[in-house]
N, C-alpha and C positions, 0 to 999 in steps of 0.2 A: 645640697648642693653637690653637683658635680666636682671634679676637679678643674680648673682651668687647663687647656691644652694646650700643648708647648706649643709653641711656634719657634722653626728654625731663623736664626740670625748671624747678622754680616760677622764673619772675625777677619780682623786685618791679620798683615804680616807685614816683615821687613826678611827678604834675599839676600843676603851678602853674596858676591862674589869679588875678591882680590880687594877684600876691604871697603868696598862701594855699595850703595846700594842700588842692587840691578835687577830686572824683570830677564825673566830667560827663557826662551821657546826649550821646556824641558827635554826633550827629547834630543836634543842635542849638547847638553852637556857630556862631553869627556876627557878623560884623561889619555885617554889615545890616539885622541883628534882633535886638540884644541881649534885648528883652523874653522872647524865645524861651527862651531859656538853662534847658534843666533842670538842676541841679547835685542831685545822690544827696546829697555831703558834703560841709562846711566843718569842716577839722581847727580845733581850738584850740590845736594843737602845732603850733610854725613846723617848716620843713623838715627841719632839722638833727633834731630825735628821729628822724624817719623813717628817714633817713641814716645812723645810731648804730642802731636797731634793724634794721638789713639789715647795716653790720657788725657787730654783737653775734651774728648768725647766718648769718656769713660768707656771704651771698647773694649770689654774683657775677655781672655783670653786668645788672645794674639799670638804670634807665633814668629821668631829671627831664625831661620836655616844660616847654616854657614855652609857655604858650597864650594867645598875645598878650603887647601891652608891661605893665612894670611887675612884671617877674619877674625882673629879674637879681641882681636883690641878694639875692633870696629864694633864686634859684640857686647862685649863690655860694656863700654857708652850708649848703646841701645838699652840695657838690660837698668844701668846706673840712673838712667833715665825717669823710670819708673817701674821701682822696685816690687819685685813680687806678685807683677802681675803680668809678664811673659814669657811664654812659655822658648826654650832654648834648644834645636837641633843643628846635628853635623856633627857627625866627627864625637857624638857621645860613648862612653864607656863607664863601666864600674871602676875604672881608674880616675877618671875628672870629672864623675858624674855629681859629686859633695863640691866642687869646685866653683863649678857653674851655678850648682844653687847658692850658696855662699857672695856670689856675684850678682845676686838677684832674679835669678831664672823664678819665676813662679811651681813650675816643673818642668823638668828635661824628657827632650823628645830622644827615642831612640829606633834605630832601624838595625844599619851595616852589623852592628856589635851581636846583634841576636844572630847573625845567619854566617857562623865561618866557614869559607866554603862554598857559599852558596845554600848551606842545607841548616834549619833551625834549630837551635840548640835553648832547648828548654830549661838547661841548668846554667844558661847564662840570663835569663830575663827573670828566672828565680831570687838568683845574687843579688841582679841590680836593685829588684825590685824590693827586696828586706833591705839593701843597702839604705837605699831613697826613702822607701815604703812605698805603698803601693799608690797615695793618693797623692805621690809626687811626680809620680811617674805617667806619658805621653807612650803609647806601643804606633811607631809609623807604618803603618800598611798599605804603604802610598805602592801600586801598582800598574802593569802593562797587560792587555786585554790580549789574550791566546784564543781565539777560536770566540766560545760563546763563554769561557770560564776568564777571571783574572787573577794573575800568577804575584807575589811580592817581591818590588824593585828597589834593589840597592843600591848601594855606592853611586850616589847620584845617576840611578835610576837607570846603570849604564847595564844591571847584570840581575837578570831575573834568576830569582832564587825558585827552590822547589816546595814553596808551600801555595797552595791555593787560599783564595780570601773570598772564605765563604760560611754557612753560621759556625759548625763546629769550631774551625778553627779561631773563628773570632770568640766564640763563647770562653773558648780553653785562653786566650790572651786576657780577657779579661778578670780572668781570677786575679793577675797578677797588676794590672794598670786601672787607670780608672779615665779613660780618654784613649779615644783613638784618632789620626791623622792622617787623613789619604786623600795623597794628591792622585790623580788620573791623568801619571806621567805621558801619555799617549794624545792627549787631547792640550795638559799644561801648560800654559803661555801663548794658546794659539787666538783665544779670542773667537774662534767660532765653534762656541756654546758647550755646556758641560754633557759630560756621560749620563744621560737619563736612564738607562738602565743600571746602570753602576746604583748610583741613589737610590732607585727604587729598591734593587736587592738591600742597600744597606738599611733602609727605614726597615724593614722587614727583618734583618739579624740583629743588629747590633743593640745592645741592653747598657751602652754606659756611652757619656758622650763622645759626638764623634762629629769630626770636621773633614769635609769636602773640600777639596781644593783641583781648581784645573778646567778653564772654557769660558766660566763666567765672562757672559761680554754685554748686560744689562741691568739693569734694576730688577727688572720683569721675574730674571733669573731667580730670585730668591725667594717669589712667592710659587715659584717652579719645584725647587727643592722643597720648600715646605709643602705642597702638595703630594708630589711625589715618596716621598718618606715621611708622612704622615707627623712633619716636626720633629721628625728625632735627630735629623742631622742640620748640621752648620753648615754656610760657604763662606768661603774664603775669595774673596777679590783680588786680582793683581796687575796684570798688563792692562785691563779694561780701564780701569780707574783712572779719572783726570791728574790724578797726583803723583801717578809714573806713567804717563805721557796720551793716558787712553781718551775715550770718549763718553765714559759714565762719568757724574757727579758723584766725586767721596759724599759732599754734604745734604746731598741730597738721598745717596743709599743708607749713610747715617741714620736720617727722619724716618725711612721707609722700615727700616732693622729696627725701631724701636716703636713703632706703630701698633 
């Protein structure tokens, strides 16, 4: 009997900004112009509420992202609610990676640390991979499109690096981690549809578990990602979910994802 074809699933998220759960238009995050920040949703509930909801629905592989400073306490609260099941990203370095695993993260997510001055440094990836173990490391290759290519964006997606997202670079990175997280920063938080071309390319390129985030606006997007990527890429929903003030039913999406 042929092995069952893998299907794309829903991966949840908890985005933290100034200690609160928020949904933000990704392209508006800036250290230089805080007034330009566009926020779709600010939760009245603490991060633990959402972590508990994901736990109760057995939604594995979710990520907690710290968008800037003053989020550590909130992040620790979410991780403690469902220890060893949520990933943590945002400001992760070789110096604090183990601390976050000890705090209950299942894996650590790293981006900016790998790109001092916007240039990829393999030695840093090798260091953090050997420190925490390949199986505990997610490399965030969130990106912005330039022409018909995509380049890794770092520092809250403000700065474009010199690394192109392509098969050659993903294969190289996969030697040191066991998962990718990819926000399409140009469409993140807009609820205007996913970057279908990027999802299709990722389905052709990736050889390890990969989660795409950015633009999901309906439950049918999950099937679209499954079709385009051949089931190789999972999908994060954020601003479009009713638990974050959107129109997509969280409960219905969970059901669709488990079919």
